C-alpha positions in Angstrom: -40.0 -81.7 36.5 -38.1 -84.9 35.5 -34.6 -85.0 37.1 -35.0 -81.4 38.2 -34.4 -82.0 41.9 -31.6 -84.4 41.3 -29.9 -82.0 38.9 -30.1 -79.1 41.3 -28.8 -81.3 44.1 -25.7 -82.5 42.4 -24.9 -79.2 40.6 -24.6 -77.7 44.1 -22.7 -80.6 45.6 -20.2 -80.5 42.8 -19.9 -76.7 42.7 -18.4 -74.3 45.2 -21.3 -74.3 47.6 -21.3 -76.3 50.8 -23.4 -79.4 51.4 -25.5 -77.4 53.8 -26.2 -74.8 51.2 -27.1 -77.6 48.7 -29.5 -79.0 51.2 -31.1 -75.6 51.7 -31.4 -74.9 48.0 -33.1 -78.2 47.3 -35.8 -77.5 49.8 -37.9 -75.7 47.2 -41.4 -76.0 45.9 -40.5 -78.9 43.5 -39.2 -81.1 46.4 -42.3 -80.3 48.6 -44.6 -81.0 45.6 -42.8 -84.2 44.9 -43.0 -85.4 48.5 -46.6 -84.4 48.9 -47.7 -86.2 45.8 -45.7 -89.3 46.5 -47.0 -89.6 50.1 -50.5 -89.2 48.9 -50.2 -91.8 46.1 -48.4 -94.3 48.3 -51.1 -93.9 51.0 -53.9 -94.6 48.4 -52.1 -97.2 46.4 -49.1 -98.9 47.9 -48.0 -100.3 44.6 -47.1 -96.7 43.3 -44.0 -96.4 41.2 -41.1 -94.5 42.7 -40.3 -91.0 41.3 -36.7 -91.1 39.9 -35.8 -88.1 41.9 -36.6 -89.7 45.2 -34.7 -92.9 44.2 -31.6 -90.8 43.5 -31.8 -88.7 46.6 -32.3 -91.7 48.8 -29.5 -93.6 47.1 -27.2 -90.7 47.8 -28.2 -90.5 51.4 -27.4 -94.2 51.8 -24.0 -94.5 50.2 -23.9 -98.3 50.7 -26.8 -98.8 48.1 -25.4 -100.0 44.8 -26.0 -98.2 41.5 -28.7 -100.6 40.4 -30.8 -99.9 43.5 -34.5 -99.5 42.8 -36.9 -98.5 45.6 -39.5 -101.1 46.5 -42.7 -99.9 48.0 -41.2 -100.7 51.4 -38.0 -98.7 50.8 -40.1 -95.9 49.2 -41.8 -95.4 52.5 -38.5 -95.5 54.3 -37.3 -92.8 51.9 -40.4 -90.8 52.6 -39.6 -91.0 56.3 -35.9 -90.0 56.0 -35.8 -87.5 53.1 -38.0 -84.9 54.9 -35.8 -85.3 58.0 -32.7 -84.8 56.0 -34.0 -81.6 54.5 -35.6 -80.4 57.7 -39.2 -80.4 56.5 -40.3 -83.5 58.5 -43.0 -81.7 60.5 -45.0 -81.0 57.4 -45.6 -84.8 57.0 -46.9 -85.8 60.5 -50.3 -86.5 58.9 -48.8 -89.1 56.6 -46.6 -90.6 59.3 -49.7 -91.0 61.5 -51.6 -92.7 58.6 -48.7 -95.1 57.7 -48.2 -96.0 61.3 -51.4 -98.0 61.3 -50.9 -99.6 57.9 -49.9 -103.3 58.0 -48.2 -103.8 54.6 -44.8 -102.4 55.5 -42.1 -102.8 58.2 -41.2 -99.2 58.9 -43.3 -98.8 62.1 -40.3 -98.2 64.4 -38.9 -95.6 62.0 -42.2 -93.8 62.0 -42.4 -93.9 65.8 -38.9 -92.3 66.0 -40.1 -89.5 63.7 -43.3 -89.0 65.7 -41.3 -89.0 69.0 -39.3 -86.1 67.6 -42.2 -84.2 66.1 -44.3 -84.4 69.3 -47.6 -83.6 67.7 -50.7 -84.4 69.7 -52.6 -85.6 66.6 -50.4 -88.7 66.7 -51.8 -89.9 70.0 -54.8 -91.9 68.7 -52.7 -93.4 66.0 -50.0 -94.5 68.5 -52.8 -96.0 70.6 -54.2 -97.9 67.7 -50.7 -99.1 66.7 -50.2 -100.4 70.3 -53.3 -102.6 69.8 -52.6 -103.7 66.3 -51.0 -107.1 65.5 -48.2 -106.6 63.0 -47.3 -110.1 61.9 -43.6 -109.4 61.4 -43.2 -108.0 64.9 -44.8 -111.1 66.4 -42.2 -113.4 64.9 -39.8 -112.6 67.7 -40.7 -111.4 71.2 -37.9 -108.9 71.2 -39.3 -107.2 68.0 -42.7 -106.8 69.6 -41.3 -105.5 72.9 -39.1 -103.0 71.2 -42.0 -101.7 69.2 -44.2 -101.3 72.3 -41.5 -99.6 74.1 -41.1 -97.0 71.3 -44.8 -96.5 71.3 -44.7 -95.6 75.0 -41.6 -93.4 74.4 -43.6 -91.5 71.8 -46.5 -90.9 74.1 -44.1 -89.7 76.8 -42.3 -87.4 74.4 -45.6 -85.9 73.2 -46.2 -85.2 76.9 -49.8 -83.8 76.9 -52.5 -84.6 79.5 -54.0 -87.0 76.9 -50.8 -88.9 76.3 -50.0 -89.1 80.0 -53.5 -90.4 80.8 -53.0 -93.0 78.1 -49.7 -94.1 79.7 -51.4 -94.3 83.0 -54.1 -96.5 81.6 -51.6 -98.8 80.0 -49.9 -99.3 83.4 -53.0 -101.4 84.2 -53.2 -103.3 80.9 -53.5 -107.0 80.8 -50.3 -107.2 78.8 -47.2 -107.4 80.9 -45.1 -105.7 78.2 -47.5 -102.8 77.9 -47.7 -102.4 81.6 -43.9 -102.5 82.0 -43.1 -99.9 79.4 -45.9 -97.6 80.2 -44.8 -97.6 83.9 -41.2 -97.0 82.7 -42.2 -93.8 80.8 -44.4 -92.4 83.6 -41.4 -92.8 85.9 -39.2 -91.1 83.3 -41.6 -88.2 83.1 -41.5 -88.0 86.9 -37.7 -87.5 86.7 -36.5 -91.0 87.5 -33.1 -91.7 85.9 -32.3 -94.7 83.8 -35.8 -95.2 82.4 -34.5 -94.8 78.9 -31.4 -96.9 79.1 -31.8 -99.7 76.6 -31.1 -103.2 78.1 
């Protein structure tokens, strides 16, 4: 399978087909297999080496990356968040997004929350709850980082919009943490139709 995905991808981009057709063609069993296995390996061992195909796809997606770019384990996770989105297969990976949300070794939690907000899967609710109550050291270095993270957690709960996620937001309105209270209340008000509750300051 070496270079198979990368070869198919660029043969299509350089041929007569459109970029959209190239994207559609690359979503085949080899891509799904590659993503599945890389997610699983990274979840079980976050020192896993990066498949060459993923490095090349991610490098092409982010044109500012230089030719010598090699994915670190942190950037590999970022690739595993964005590549399924790019190829419209993101919903297949909610299980892994949930699992990685509560891992502490990376700094992609807000990217994961953005994906979960869009997927709106109720299986994410307990993971978001756990993330809200987990101390991620890099987020605690600056108050703004932590507040932004908590806000996105509450957004994700509101976007999922089930009785369970709404009950959780209601509970956080009474939390001892002012930040959690503030953003939980904001999202309850948003769900009730109040305007301006998602305007970033």
